[in-house]
N, C-alpha and C positions, 0 to 999 in steps of 0.2 A: 329668430335667436333662441336658443334652447335656454331651459330654466338653469341648468347647469352653467352655462356661459353667463348668465343674468347674475347668478349667483356670485360667481369669481370676479364680476365688474364691480359688484356693489361692495366688495372688500377694499377695492382700492380708493382711497380717500380723495373726495373731489378738491380739497384745497390742502396738498400736504406742506407740512411746516418746513421751513429750511432746516438743514443739519447743525448750522452753526448760527448764533445769533448775528444780525447785521445790524450795524450802529456806527455812527461816526468814527473816521479813523482819529488817532489821537492829535492834538493841535500840532506838535512839531512836525509830524508827518504830513499835515494838510498845507503847513507853512513851506516845506522842502518842495512839496509838488507844485504849489503856487510859484516858487522863487523861478523853479526850472521852466515852468510853462510861459512866465512873464519872459524870462531870457530868450525862449524860442519865439515868441510873438514879437518882441523887440527886435531881434536880429533879423527875422522875416520880413517885417515892415520896413524897415530901414533898407534892406536890399531891394524889395519892391519900388521903394518911393526913389531910389536913386538909378534904378536901371529902367530901360524902355519894356513896355508892356509886351510879354509873349508867353507862351506856354513854356519855352526852356528856362525862361528867368524864373518862372514858379519854381521848378526843380532846381534851379542853382539857390535859390532863396531857400528852400528847404534844406537843402544841404548845409548851408551857412547855418542856418537856424537850429539844426541838429547838434551842430558843433557847441554853440552857445547854451543849449539845453545839457548837454553832458559837462561843460564847464562850470554850469552852476549847480551841479550836484553835490549832496554834501559829502566831506571827505571820510574815508572809512578808518575813523578813530574811536569809535565806541558803539557800545551796543546799538544805542538810541540812533546815533550817525547812521550806522550800517543798514538798520531797518529802515530809515528814511531813505537811503540809498537805493536799496531793493525796491521801495515803494515808487520812487521816481523812475526807476528801471521799467518796471511794470507799466508805469502810464505812459513813460516814452514809447513802448511799444505800442501800447493800444491807440496812440495818436499819431503813431508813423515817424516819430521823432528818434527813434533806436531803430536800426535794421536787425532782423533776428540775428545775422551773423555776430554783429558787436553785442547784443544782448548777452549770449551765452558767455561772451568773455567779462563782460559787467557781473554778471551775476555769478561767475566763477571767483571773480576777485572778492565780491562780498563774502562769498562761502569761505575763502582762504584768510580773510580778514577776521570774519566771526570764529572760525577756529582759532586763530593765533590769539585772540583774546583769552580762550580759556587755558592758554598755555602760560605758565609761569616760570620764569627762569630757577633752576636747581639753585639753592644756596650753596656756598662753597664751604666745605669743611674745616672747620679752623683747628689748628694744633698739629695737623699731620704736614708734614715736610717731606 
């Protein structure tokens, strides 16, 4: 290796620091994710206990559990609940509870809800008829 190549390599830090600080997520977000994950597990386990053991039943149980996961997601009513909804959607994608096709729809719904929170109704002008 040439001296120039070694000099260039030495400029790269061996232990780069992350761009954003990584820390625990806020408590409401954690509890929302826990609620959704618990709903998924309860539904999956209930289906598997009631059905004969087979590979297809795991698929059906996962589909049922995915619906339970989505039903447990927070409503899109406030900034905090929308952020929790987005976190649950992301977690659902990561664990396979939410298919990518549905994920786009859910994230779009969250985007619209967030935008609508910023809109305030115009006050009616009084005195003009």
